[in-house]
TORFI-442462 format. One record per residue (C-alpha): residue number from 0; residue in one letter; x, y, z. Coordinates in steps of 0.5 Angstrom, whole numbers, padded with zeros to 4 digits. Layout:
N
+-----+---+-------+-------+-------+
|   k | r |     X |     Y |     Z |
+-----+---+-------+-------+-------+
| NUM | A |     X |     Y |     Z |
...
+-----+---+-------+-------+-------+
***
This chain:
418
+-----+---+-------+-------+-------+
|   k | r |     X |     Y |     Z |
+-----+---+-------+-------+-------+
|   0 | M | -0176 |  0246 | -0051 |
|   1 | N | -0177 |  0244 | -0058 |
|   2 | K | -0179 |  0237 | -0061 |
|   3 | G | -0172 |  0236 | -0064 |
|   4 | S | -0169 |  0237 | -0057 |
|   5 | I | -0174 |  0232 | -0054 |
|   6 | R | -0172 |  0227 | -0059 |
|   7 | A | -0165 |  0229 | -0058 |
|   8 | I | -0166 |  0227 | -0050 |
|   9 | G | -0170 |  0220 | -0053 |
|  10 | R | -0164 |  0219 | -0057 |
|  11 | R | -0160 |  0220 | -0050 |
|  12 | L | -0164 |  0216 | -0046 |
|  13 | G | -0165 |  0210 | -0051 |
|  14 | V | -0172 |  0211 | -0054 |
|  15 | V | -0174 |  0212 | -0061 |
|  16 | S | -0179 |  0217 | -0062 |
|  17 | L | -0182 |  0224 | -0059 |
|  18 | G | -0188 |  0220 | -0056 |
|  19 | A | -0184 |  0215 | -0053 |
|  20 | A | -0179 |  0220 | -0050 |
|  21 | L | -0185 |  0224 | -0047 |
|  22 | S | -0188 |  0217 | -0045 |
|  23 | F | -0181 |  0216 | -0042 |
|  24 | F | -0181 |  0222 | -0038 |
|  25 | A | -0189 |  0221 | -0036 |
|  26 | L | -0187 |  0215 | -0032 |
|  27 | A | -0181 |  0217 | -0029 |
|  28 | P | -0184 |  0218 | -0023 |
|  29 | I | -0188 |  0211 | -0023 |
|  30 | C | -0182 |  0207 | -0025 |
|  31 | R | -0176 |  0210 | -0021 |
|  32 | P | -0171 |  0210 | -0020 |
|  33 | L | -0169 |  0209 | -0028 |
|  34 | A | -0162 |  0208 | -0027 |
|  35 | Y | -0160 |  0207 | -0034 |
|  36 | A | -0163 |  0214 | -0035 |
|  37 | Q | -0160 |  0218 | -0030 |
|  38 | Q | -0153 |  0215 | -0031 |
|  39 | T | -0153 |  0217 | -0038 |
|  40 | A | -0155 |  0224 | -0036 |
|  41 | Q | -0150 |  0224 | -0030 |
|  42 | S | -0145 |  0221 | -0035 |
|  43 | A | -0144 |  0228 | -0039 |
|  44 | A | -0138 |  0231 | -0040 |
|  45 | P | -0136 |  0237 | -0036 |
|  46 | G | -0139 |  0243 | -0040 |
|  47 | S | -0143 |  0239 | -0045 |
|  48 | A | -0150 |  0239 | -0046 |
|  49 | S | -0154 |  0235 | -0040 |
|  50 | R | -0160 |  0232 | -0038 |
|  51 | R | -0163 |  0231 | -0031 |
|  52 | I | -0170 |  0228 | -0029 |
|  53 | G | -0173 |  0229 | -0022 |
|  54 | A | -0177 |  0233 | -0017 |
|  55 | I | -0176 |  0240 | -0014 |
|  56 | K | -0174 |  0240 | -0007 |
|  57 | T | -0173 |  0247 | -0006 |
|  58 | I | -0174 |  0254 | -0010 |
|  59 | A | -0170 |  0260 | -0009 |
|  60 | G | -0170 |  0265 | -0014 |
|  61 | N | -0167 |  0262 | -0020 |
|  62 | T | -0164 |  0257 | -0017 |
|  63 | I | -0168 |  0250 | -0016 |
|  64 | T | -0165 |  0244 | -0012 |
|  65 | L | -0166 |  0238 | -0015 |
|  66 | T | -0168 |  0231 | -0013 |
|  67 | S | -0165 |  0226 | -0019 |
|  68 | D | -0168 |  0219 | -0019 |
|  69 | S | -0162 |  0217 | -0018 |
|  70 | G | -0156 |  0220 | -0016 |
|  71 | P | -0155 |  0226 | -0011 |
|  72 | D | -0158 |  0232 | -0011 |
|  73 | S | -0157 |  0237 | -0017 |
|  74 | T | -0157 |  0245 | -0017 |
|  75 | V | -0161 |  0248 | -0023 |
|  76 | T | -0160 |  0255 | -0024 |
|  77 | V | -0165 |  0257 | -0029 |
|  78 | Q | -0162 |  0262 | -0034 |
|  79 | P | -0166 |  0268 | -0036 |
|  80 | E | -0168 |  0266 | -0043 |
|  81 | A | -0169 |  0259 | -0041 |
|  82 | R | -0176 |  0256 | -0044 |
|  83 | I | -0181 |  0253 | -0039 |
|  84 | V | -0187 |  0249 | -0041 |
|  85 | R | -0192 |  0245 | -0037 |
|  86 | I | -0195 |  0238 | -0040 |
|  87 | A | -0199 |  0233 | -0037 |
|  88 | P | -0197 |  0226 | -0035 |
|  89 | G | -0197 |  0222 | -0041 |
|  90 | E | -0197 |  0227 | -0046 |
|  91 | K | -0194 |  0225 | -0052 |
|  92 | D | -0193 |  0231 | -0056 |
|  93 | L | -0190 |  0238 | -0054 |
|  94 | K | -0195 |  0242 | -0059 |
|  95 | N | -0200 |  0241 | -0053 |
|  96 | A | -0195 |  0244 | -0048 |
|  97 | A | -0197 |  0250 | -0045 |
|  98 | P | -0191 |  0256 | -0043 |
|  99 | I | -0191 |  0258 | -0036 |
| 100 | Q | -0186 |  0262 | -0032 |
| 101 | L | -0181 |  0260 | -0027 |
| 102 | Q | -0185 |  0263 | -0021 |
| 103 | D | -0190 |  0258 | -0023 |
| 104 | L | -0186 |  0252 | -0021 |
| 105 | Q | -0187 |  0249 | -0014 |
| 106 | V | -0184 |  0244 | -0010 |
| 107 | G | -0186 |  0237 | -0011 |
| 108 | D | -0187 |  0239 | -0019 |
| 109 | R | -0183 |  0234 | -0023 |
| 110 | I | -0178 |  0237 | -0029 |
| 111 | L | -0174 |  0235 | -0034 |
| 112 | V | -0168 |  0240 | -0035 |
| 113 | A | -0164 |  0241 | -0041 |
| 114 | G | -0157 |  0245 | -0040 |
| 115 | K | -0150 |  0246 | -0040 |
| 116 | A | -0146 |  0242 | -0034 |
| 117 | S | -0141 |  0245 | -0029 |
| 118 | D | -0134 |  0242 | -0029 |
| 119 | D | -0136 |  0238 | -0023 |
| 120 | N | -0143 |  0236 | -0026 |
| 121 | Q | -0146 |  0237 | -0020 |
| 122 | S | -0150 |  0243 | -0022 |
| 123 | L | -0153 |  0245 | -0029 |
| 124 | A | -0155 |  0252 | -0033 |
| 125 | A | -0161 |  0250 | -0035 |
| 126 | S | -0164 |  0253 | -0042 |
| 127 | S | -0170 |  0249 | -0042 |
| 128 | I | -0175 |  0246 | -0037 |
| 129 | V | -0181 |  0241 | -0038 |
| 130 | V | -0185 |  0240 | -0033 |
| 131 | M | -0191 |  0236 | -0030 |
| 132 | T | -0194 |  0239 | -0024 |
| 133 | H | -0195 |  0236 | -0017 |
| 134 | S | -0202 |  0237 | -0018 |
| 135 | D | -0203 |  0234 | -0024 |
| 136 | L | -0199 |  0228 | -0022 |
| 137 | A | -0204 |  0227 | -0016 |
| 138 | A | -0209 |  0227 | -0021 |
| 139 | Q | -0206 |  0222 | -0026 |
| 140 | H | -0204 |  0217 | -0020 |
| 141 | Q | -0212 |  0217 | -0018 |
| 142 | K | -0214 |  0216 | -0025 |
| 143 | D | -0209 |  0210 | -0025 |
| 144 | L | -0211 |  0208 | -0019 |
| 145 | Q | -0219 |  0207 | -0021 |
| 146 | D | -0216 |  0204 | -0027 |
| 147 | W | -0212 |  0199 | -0023 |
| 148 | Q | -0219 |  0198 | -0019 |
| 149 | K | -0223 |  0196 | -0025 |
| 150 | R | -0218 |  0192 | -0030 |
| 151 | G | -0213 |  0190 | -0025 |
| 152 | I | -0212 |  0183 | -0023 |
| 153 | D | -0207 |  0179 | -0019 |
| 154 | G | -0204 |  0172 | -0017 |
| 155 | V | -0199 |  0167 | -0017 |
| 156 | A | -0194 |  0165 | -0023 |
| 157 | T | -0195 |  0158 | -0025 |
| 158 | T | -0191 |  0158 | -0032 |
| 159 | V | -0187 |  0163 | -0035 |
| 160 | D | -0186 |  0163 | -0043 |
| 161 | A | -0181 |  0168 | -0044 |
| 162 | A | -0180 |  0166 | -0051 |
| 163 | G | -0188 |  0167 | -0052 |
| 164 | D | -0188 |  0173 | -0048 |
| 165 | T | -0193 |  0170 | -0044 |
| 166 | V | -0194 |  0169 | -0036 |
| 167 | T | -0199 |  0164 | -0033 |
| 168 | I | -0202 |  0166 | -0026 |
| 169 | S | -0207 |  0163 | -0022 |
| 170 | V | -0213 |  0167 | -0019 |
| 171 | S | -0218 |  0164 | -0014 |
| 172 | G | -0216 |  0157 | -0017 |
| 173 | K | -0217 |  0159 | -0024 |
| 174 | N | -0211 |  0160 | -0029 |
| 175 | I | -0211 |  0166 | -0033 |
| 176 | V | -0206 |  0168 | -0038 |
| 177 | L | -0202 |  0174 | -0039 |
| 178 | H | -0200 |  0177 | -0046 |
| 179 | T | -0195 |  0182 | -0046 |
| 180 | S | -0192 |  0186 | -0052 |
| 181 | K | -0187 |  0191 | -0054 |
| 182 | T | -0190 |  0197 | -0050 |
| 183 | A | -0192 |  0193 | -0044 |
| 184 | V | -0189 |  0196 | -0038 |
| 185 | I | -0186 |  0191 | -0033 |
| 186 | R | -0183 |  0192 | -0027 |
| 187 | R | -0180 |  0188 | -0021 |
| 188 | Y | -0180 |  0189 | -0014 |
| 189 | A | -0173 |  0191 | -0010 |
| 190 | P | -0171 |  0185 | -0006 |
| 191 | D | -0171 |  0190 |  0001 |
| 192 | S | -0176 |  0195 | -0001 |
| 193 | V | -0184 |  0195 |  0000 |
| 194 | K | -0185 |  0201 | -0004 |
| 195 | F | -0188 |  0200 | -0011 |
| 196 | D | -0184 |  0206 | -0013 |
| 197 | D | -0178 |  0202 | -0012 |
| 198 | A | -0180 |  0197 | -0017 |
| 199 | K | -0175 |  0197 | -0022 |
| 200 | V | -0176 |  0196 | -0030 |
| 201 | S | -0176 |  0188 | -0031 |
| 202 | T | -0177 |  0183 | -0037 |
| 203 | I | -0182 |  0177 | -0037 |
| 204 | A | -0176 |  0173 | -0036 |
| 205 | E | -0174 |  0175 | -0029 |
| 206 | I | -0181 |  0172 | -0027 |
| 207 | H | -0181 |  0166 | -0024 |
| 208 | T | -0186 |  0161 | -0022 |
| 209 | G | -0189 |  0162 | -0015 |
| 210 | D | -0188 |  0170 | -0016 |
| 211 | Q | -0193 |  0174 | -0014 |
| 212 | V | -0196 |  0178 | -0020 |
| 213 | R | -0200 |  0184 | -0021 |
| 214 | A | -0202 |  0186 | -0028 |
| 215 | R | -0207 |  0191 | -0032 |
| 216 | G | -0210 |  0190 | -0038 |
| 217 | E | -0216 |  0188 | -0042 |
| 218 | R | -0220 |  0182 | -0040 |
| 219 | S | -0222 |  0177 | -0046 |
| 220 | A | -0229 |  0175 | -0046 |
| 221 | D | -0229 |  0168 | -0043 |
| 222 | G | -0224 |  0172 | -0037 |
| 223 | G | -0218 |  0167 | -0039 |
| 224 | E | -0214 |  0172 | -0042 |
| 225 | L | -0211 |  0179 | -0041 |
| 226 | A | -0207 |  0183 | -0045 |
| 227 | A | -0203 |  0186 | -0041 |
| 228 | E | -0201 |  0193 | -0041 |
| 229 | E | -0197 |  0193 | -0034 |
| 230 | I | -0194 |  0188 | -0030 |
| 231 | V | -0191 |  0188 | -0024 |
| 232 | S | -0188 |  0182 | -0020 |
| 233 | G | -0184 |  0180 | -0014 |
| 234 | S | -0182 |  0174 | -0009 |
| 235 | F | -0185 |  0175 | -0002 |
| 236 | R | -0184 |  0171 |  0005 |
| 237 | N | -0190 |  0169 |  0008 |
| 238 | I | -0189 |  0168 |  0016 |
| 239 | A | -0195 |  0165 |  0021 |
| 240 | G | -0192 |  0164 |  0028 |
| 241 | T | -0190 |  0167 |  0035 |
| 242 | V | -0186 |  0173 |  0037 |
| 243 | N | -0179 |  0170 |  0040 |
| 244 | S | -0176 |  0177 |  0041 |
| 245 | V | -0176 |  0185 |  0039 |
| 246 | D | -0171 |  0189 |  0038 |
| 247 | A | -0173 |  0196 |  0038 |
| 248 | S | -0166 |  0199 |  0037 |
| 249 | S | -0165 |  0195 |  0031 |
| 250 | S | -0172 |  0195 |  0029 |
| 251 | T | -0173 |  0188 |  0028 |
| 252 | V | -0177 |  0182 |  0030 |
| 253 | T | -0176 |  0175 |  0031 |
| 254 | V | -0181 |  0170 |  0030 |
| 255 | H | -0181 |  0163 |  0031 |
| 256 | D | -0185 |  0160 |  0024 |
| 257 | L | -0190 |  0155 |  0026 |
| 258 | L | -0189 |  0152 |  0019 |
| 259 | S | -0181 |  0152 |  0018 |
| 260 | K | -0180 |  0151 |  0026 |
| 261 | K | -0175 |  0156 |  0025 |
| 262 | N | -0174 |  0163 |  0028 |
| 263 | V | -0174 |  0168 |  0022 |
| 264 | T | -0172 |  0176 |  0023 |
| 265 | V | -0175 |  0181 |  0019 |
| 266 | K | -0174 |  0189 |  0020 |
| 267 | I | -0179 |  0194 |  0020 |
| 268 | T | -0179 |  0201 |  0017 |
| 269 | T | -0183 |  0207 |  0016 |
| 270 | D | -0187 |  0204 |  0010 |
| 271 | S | -0188 |  0197 |  0014 |
| 272 | Q | -0196 |  0196 |  0016 |
| 273 | L | -0197 |  0193 |  0023 |
| 274 | R | -0204 |  0192 |  0024 |
| 275 | Q | -0209 |  0189 |  0030 |
| 276 | L | -0214 |  0184 |  0027 |
| 277 | P | -0220 |  0185 |  0032 |
| 278 | A | -0223 |  0179 |  0036 |
| 279 | E | -0229 |  0179 |  0032 |
| 280 | M | -0226 |  0178 |  0025 |
| 281 | A | -0221 |  0174 |  0027 |
| 282 | Q | -0226 |  0169 |  0030 |
| 283 | R | -0230 |  0169 |  0024 |
| 284 | M | -0224 |  0168 |  0020 |
| 285 | A | -0222 |  0162 |  0024 |
| 286 | A | -0230 |  0159 |  0024 |
| 287 | R | -0229 |  0160 |  0016 |
| 288 | L | -0223 |  0155 |  0017 |
| 289 | K | -0225 |  0150 |  0021 |
| 290 | R | -0231 |  0149 |  0016 |
| 291 | T | -0226 |  0147 |  0011 |
| 292 | V | -0222 |  0141 |  0010 |
| 293 | G | -0220 |  0140 |  0017 |
| 294 | G | -0217 |  0147 |  0018 |
| 295 | S | -0211 |  0144 |  0015 |
| 296 | A | -0206 |  0149 |  0010 |
| 297 | T | -0210 |  0146 |  0004 |
| 298 | G | -0217 |  0147 |  0007 |
| 299 | A | -0214 |  0154 |  0009 |
| 300 | A | -0212 |  0156 |  0002 |
| 301 | S | -0219 |  0153 | -0001 |
| 302 | A | -0223 |  0158 |  0004 |
| 303 | G | -0218 |  0164 |  0002 |
| 304 | T | -0220 |  0162 | -0006 |
| 305 | A | -0227 |  0165 | -0004 |
| 306 | S | -0225 |  0172 | -0007 |
| 307 | G | -0218 |  0171 | -0009 |
| 308 | S | -0215 |  0178 | -0011 |
| 309 | D | -0219 |  0178 | -0019 |
| 310 | S | -0219 |  0186 | -0020 |
| 311 | S | -0217 |  0188 | -0014 |
| 312 | A | -0215 |  0195 | -0011 |
| 313 | N | -0211 |  0192 | -0006 |
| 314 | G | -0205 |  0196 | -0004 |
| 315 | Q | -0202 |  0189 | -0003 |
| 316 | N | -0203 |  0184 | -0008 |
| 317 | G | -0204 |  0177 | -0007 |
| 318 | H | -0208 |  0171 | -0009 |
| 319 | Q | -0212 |  0167 | -0004 |
| 320 | A | -0214 |  0168 |  0003 |
| 321 | G | -0218 |  0175 |  0002 |
| 322 | G | -0224 |  0171 |  0002 |
| 323 | S | -0223 |  0169 |  0009 |
| 324 | A | -0222 |  0176 |  0011 |
| 325 | A | -0227 |  0179 |  0007 |
| 326 | T | -0233 |  0175 |  0008 |
| 327 | A | -0231 |  0173 |  0016 |
| 328 | G | -0230 |  0180 |  0017 |
| 329 | G | -0237 |  0182 |  0015 |
| 330 | G | -0234 |  0186 |  0009 |
| 331 | N | -0234 |  0194 |  0009 |
| 332 | A | -0239 |  0198 |  0004 |
| 333 | G | -0234 |  0203 |  0003 |
| 334 | A | -0228 |  0198 |  0002 |
| 335 | R | -0233 |  0195 | -0004 |
| 336 | R | -0229 |  0195 | -0010 |
| 337 | P | -0233 |  0198 | -0016 |
| 338 | G | -0238 |  0194 | -0019 |
| 339 | G | -0240 |  0190 | -0013 |
| 340 | G | -0233 |  0186 | -0014 |
| 341 | A | -0230 |  0183 | -0007 |
| 342 | P | -0228 |  0188 | -0002 |
| 343 | D | -0222 |  0192 | -0002 |
| 344 | L | -0217 |  0188 |  0003 |
| 345 | Q | -0212 |  0193 |  0003 |
| 346 | Q | -0217 |  0199 |  0005 |
| 347 | M | -0220 |  0194 |  0010 |
| 348 | L | -0213 |  0193 |  0012 |
| 349 | G | -0212 |  0201 |  0013 |
| 350 | R | -0218 |  0201 |  0017 |
| 351 | L | -0215 |  0196 |  0022 |
| 352 | P | -0212 |  0199 |  0029 |
| 353 | A | -0205 |  0200 |  0028 |
| 354 | V | -0200 |  0197 |  0033 |
| 355 | A | -0193 |  0200 |  0035 |
| 356 | L | -0186 |  0196 |  0035 |
| 357 | T | -0186 |  0197 |  0043 |
| 358 | E | -0193 |  0193 |  0043 |
| 359 | L | -0191 |  0187 |  0041 |
| 360 | H | -0189 |  0181 |  0046 |
| 361 | K | -0186 |  0174 |  0046 |
| 362 | G | -0191 |  0170 |  0045 |
| 363 | D | -0196 |  0174 |  0041 |
| 364 | A | -0199 |  0170 |  0035 |
| 365 | V | -0197 |  0174 |  0028 |
| 366 | V | -0198 |  0173 |  0021 |
| 367 | I | -0193 |  0177 |  0017 |
| 368 | L | -0192 |  0178 |  0010 |
| 369 | S | -0184 |  0181 |  0008 |
| 370 | T | -0179 |  0182 |  0002 |
| 371 | E | -0174 |  0176 |  0001 |
| 372 | G | -0169 |  0181 |  0003 |
| 373 | S | -0162 |  0180 |  0000 |
| 374 | A | -0158 |  0179 |  0006 |
| 375 | G | -0162 |  0174 |  0010 |
| 376 | V | -0167 |  0179 |  0013 |
| 377 | G | -0173 |  0181 |  0010 |
| 378 | T | -0177 |  0188 |  0011 |
| 379 | I | -0184 |  0187 |  0013 |
| 380 | I | -0189 |  0190 |  0009 |
| 381 | T | -0195 |  0187 |  0013 |
| 382 | L | -0195 |  0185 |  0020 |
| 383 | L | -0202 |  0182 |  0023 |
| 384 | T | -0203 |  0181 |  0030 |
| 385 | G | -0209 |  0178 |  0034 |
| 386 | V | -0209 |  0172 |  0030 |
| 387 | E | -0209 |  0167 |  0035 |
| 388 | P | -0216 |  0164 |  0033 |
| 389 | I | -0214 |  0163 |  0027 |
| 390 | L | -0207 |  0159 |  0028 |
| 391 | Q | -0211 |  0155 |  0033 |
| 392 | A | -0216 |  0153 |  0027 |
| 393 | A | -0211 |  0152 |  0022 |
| 394 | P | -0204 |  0150 |  0026 |
| 395 | N | -0201 |  0148 |  0019 |
| 396 | A | -0203 |  0153 |  0015 |
| 397 | S | -0198 |  0158 |  0012 |
| 398 | G | -0198 |  0165 |  0012 |
| 399 | A | -0199 |  0165 |  0005 |
| 400 | S | -0206 |  0162 |  0006 |
| 401 | I | -0208 |  0167 |  0011 |
| 402 | L | -0204 |  0174 |  0009 |
| 403 | S | -0203 |  0173 |  0001 |
| 404 | P | -0208 |  0179 | -0001 |
| 405 | W | -0204 |  0184 |  0002 |
| 406 | S | -0197 |  0181 | -0001 |
| 407 | L | -0195 |  0187 | -0006 |
| 408 | G | -0195 |  0194 | -0005 |
| 409 | M | -0198 |  0196 | -0011 |
| 410 | P | -0202 |  0203 | -0014 |
| 411 | S | -0206 |  0204 | -0008 |
| 412 | G | -0204 |  0210 | -0005 |
| 413 | D | -0203 |  0206 |  0001 |
| 414 | A | -0197 |  0202 |  0003 |
| 415 | G | -0192 |  0206 | -0001 |
| 416 | G | -0196 |  0206 | -0008 |
| 417 | P | -0194 |  0211 | -0013 |
+-----+---+-------+-------+-------+
***
């Protein structure tokens, strides 16, 4: 595939340069589903030039089944004269692409295919393929994870200035201004998904006060500003209460929220994390809460600000009570962030014993972090049991003051990270 054809793809996808076209392709596995791109590709007239972006599902001879980023699977027949090249994720110039053979392709590789669409638009005769291998993407993922750990920051949006391209977030009680540019990648979590991969392309204007926001970029010398290269935001529900009922057939749990005094139903998916907090850690967290302002909700939040989530790799982003879990739990050397920062709470959470849905019983004390949900029923991101001592120490505390460090699924490799 030559530069002219990539530029043509760029024009079809709404990007204006070769570098932008390749960057767009590199971003596809992270910012999917890119509906507007795939809609453009899928809408090609039968028999005309068409493009597909996705991952290889199967390979048999010269036939590839492609799982598209949006839309149904496609059948790609690789023509004998087709040119196949491999590029590294993030590469902006095809001069660095290396020619490869069809037999070099593997299941899981991501490809950008150009060719002639069939009359039913369900298959494609490929004349050129640009490949990003699964191994290259895994290596890039690890690199991105390390960068999120080093330069990531997360908190709660306090003010949003869409005209000025800035968002102010509160991190451990300190306001930090996020500055964006035209090149910044901005995404927003889907209402019913706990997966980072499902975050949609978004804008500053879609961020609201109270949303949880995570960004990475360069901090100012005083730490009060950040030039954001990437931002992800979302609205989430925090619930602290007792289990009222469990419906295994529908994978739902109804919880009596102690703060709102209402029953709340949430659903569990394969991406939900259900964990048991060890008794010793729960007691230490409860003791810490009792030392705050009367164990009130305000005190609980204050206790949490001990570490916040400044520059964290915590796969479920948040802003406050991480200090309680990290400090009270004694920490974990393996969960420490690079440079001696606060512990990686998502890694700590991942090490806690898993709990099955069938192990939840009426009356169990739980803290839940869930999506807002589009039909009144949120999807559980994290459910933590064994929290009785904590709720007794801070009966008026919200789930946000206890579990907010595990609120967003970000690039951690855990809980649906890319």
